[in-house]
N, C-alpha and C positions, 0 to 999 in steps of 0.2 A: 657598551664596552668598547674601549679604544682598540685599534689594530695592534698596538704594542702589548696590551693586556691579553688579547687573544693569542698572540705569538708566545707569550710567557706560559699560558695555560697549555698550549699545544706542546711546548717544550717539556712541561711538567708531566704531561700524559706519556710522552715517549720515555722520559726518565723513569717514571713509575713502572712502565711496562718492562724496561730493561732491568730495573731493580727486582721485579717479581721473577723474571727469568733467571737472574743470578741467584736469588734466594732458593728457587726450585732446584737449581743445579747443585748448589752446595748441600742441599737437603738430601737429594737422591743419589748423588755420585760422590765418591771419595776424592777429595781435593787436598792440596797442600795447605798447611797452616797459614802461610803467607797469603795465598789466594783467598782463603776464608776470611782472614782478617781484613783484607782490602774490601771485600764485599760487605762485611758488617759495617766498616767505616763509611762506605758509600751509602748504605741504607740509613745510617745514623745522620749523615749530612742531609739526605733527602727528607728525613723526618723533621729536621730543624727547619728546612725550607717550608715544609707543610705548615708548621706552627707559625712561622712568620706570615705566610699567606693567610692563615686563619685569623691571626691577630689583626692584620691589616684590614681584612673584610669586616671583622667585628667592630673595629673602630669607626669604619665608614658606613656601618649599617644603621638604619633609622630605628628599628626595633631590636635592640641588642639581646633581650631575653628570647624573643622569637628566633633570632639568628642562632643562638646556642641550642635551642630545642630542635631546630631543623637540621643541625649538624652534629647531633650526639652520636649517630652511627658513624659518621665520617671521622669523628675523633678516634674511634677504635682503630681505624686504618692509619693513624698517625703515630701510634705508639711504637717506639724503637725496641721491639722485643726480639731477643735471640733465642726463640723457642720454636721448634719446627712447626707445631700445630698452628701457632698464632701468626706465623709469617703470612699465612693466606689472608689475613685481615687486610693486607695491603691492597687486595682486590677491591675492597669497599672504597678506599680512597681513589682508586682508579676510576670506578663507576662515577664517583662524585665529581671528579675533574672533567670527565667526558660530559657529564650532565651540564656543568657550568659552561663548558666550551660550546656545546650545542645551543644552550639558551642565549649565548652571546650573539648568535646569528640573527639575521633579519626576521626569521620566522619564530621569534622568541615566544610570542603569545600562543601560537598553535602547538609548539613543542611543550611549553609549560602546561597548557591545558591537557595535552595528551598524557603527560606524566602524572598529573593530578587525577585524571580519569582512570588510568590503568594501573597506577602504582608500580610500573615496571622496574624502576630503580630500587624500590623497597623490596620487591620480589627477588631480585638478583642478590641483594644484600642478605635477605633471609636464607636464600639457597646456600650462600657461602658459609654463613654462621651454622646452618644445619649440618653441612658436610663436615665442618671442623668439629662440632660437638659429637656427632656420631663416630667420627674417626677416633677422637680421644677416648670415648666410652668403650668402643670395641677393643681398643688396644689395651685398656686397663683391665677389663673384666674377662677377656677370653685368651686362654693360653695358646690356642691354635693360631692366633693372629698376633705375632710377637713384635712386629715393627710397623712403622708408619707407612712404608711402601705397600705392604700387604693390606693394611687397614684402609688406606685411601682407595686402593683397587677394589676391595670388597664392597665398600660403601657406595662408590660410584656405580659399580656393576649392579648392585642391589637397587639403587635408586632408578636406574634406567630400565630395570626389569629384564636385563639381558640374561643373567643367571647362568654363567659358564659352568659353575659347579666345581671349579678348580680349587676354591677356598670355601671351607665349611666351618662355621663356629662349633667349638667343642662343648660349650657350656649352654645351659638354658638361658642365662642372662644374655649371652652373645646372640642366641637365636632371636630373642625378643627385640634386641637392638636392630638386628637384621630386618625383622618385620616392620619395625618403626621406620627404618630407612626406606623400605619398599613403599609403604603407604605415603611417607613424606615425599618421596620421589614422584609418585603418581600425582599427588596434589600440586607440587611445584611445577613439574614439566607440563601438566595439563593446563595450568594457569598461564604459563608462558606461551604455550601453543594458542590458547584462546586470545591472548593479547596480540600475538602476531597475526592471527586470523582477523582480528578486529581492525588492524591496520589496513589490510587488503580490502575488507568489506567497506570500511569508511572511504578509502580511495575510489573504489568502484562506484559507490553511491554518489560521491562528489563529482566524478566524471559524468555519470548519468544525469545528475542535476544540472551540471554545466551544459551538457548536450541538449537537455530539454529547454533550458533558458535560451540557448542559441536558436533553437527551432521556433520558440515562441516569439522571439524578436523578429525572426524572418517573416513569420506569419503576420505579425503586427505591421511590419513594413509593407507587406503585400496588401493588407487590408486598407492601409492609408492610401496606397496608390489607387486601389479600386474606388475608394471614396472620392478621391480627387477627380477620377475619370467620370464618375457618376455625376458629380457636381458640374463638371464641364459640359456633359451631355444635357443636363437640365437647363443650363444657361442658353445653350444653343436652341 
């Protein structure tokens, strides 16, 4: 990837991050209609840019069918939705842009192999979709959790296993959703922890392997020197 393309993707990453922050702000805090309108327009323009980038890469891809299949989840993050729950889908596009930018570096093969081996990008996408789904469900079925702010707080707290106890579902269905969130959180965060641990283990093994190779080279050099001295002594 050219330097100019890398710069464009870096700009898109920062623009997407800004968009997510603005969407979160208008979701959780009371703002004027003018400010809300400007944020929605900015989000709409950014989504159009996403689709232009998607079409450009689609036209330049060798296997167009495979390209669409690989970017199905990314397409969810490109939808210009003005609905509080679905705004979080923009995180999926952010993960996708970061992945493209990282793969554009010199260590493309190692990063791509790492993502294929660990599925870290897909795990993060699943985590976002899971949080959105649980938030929507708990808001709909439980009268004790009436708004999105309370729902997100309850789901995240349940998933992390913190359990402050400040919010408790009033219905049986709400409690079931809470249990699903707890189990799902354990699975998701334990998987992410395992992936992060694998990074360090792989790095340590690589360092140990490199150190062993260095020592073997030194020993080989010493052996060659000794063999030369032995040959010289024999000639004498």
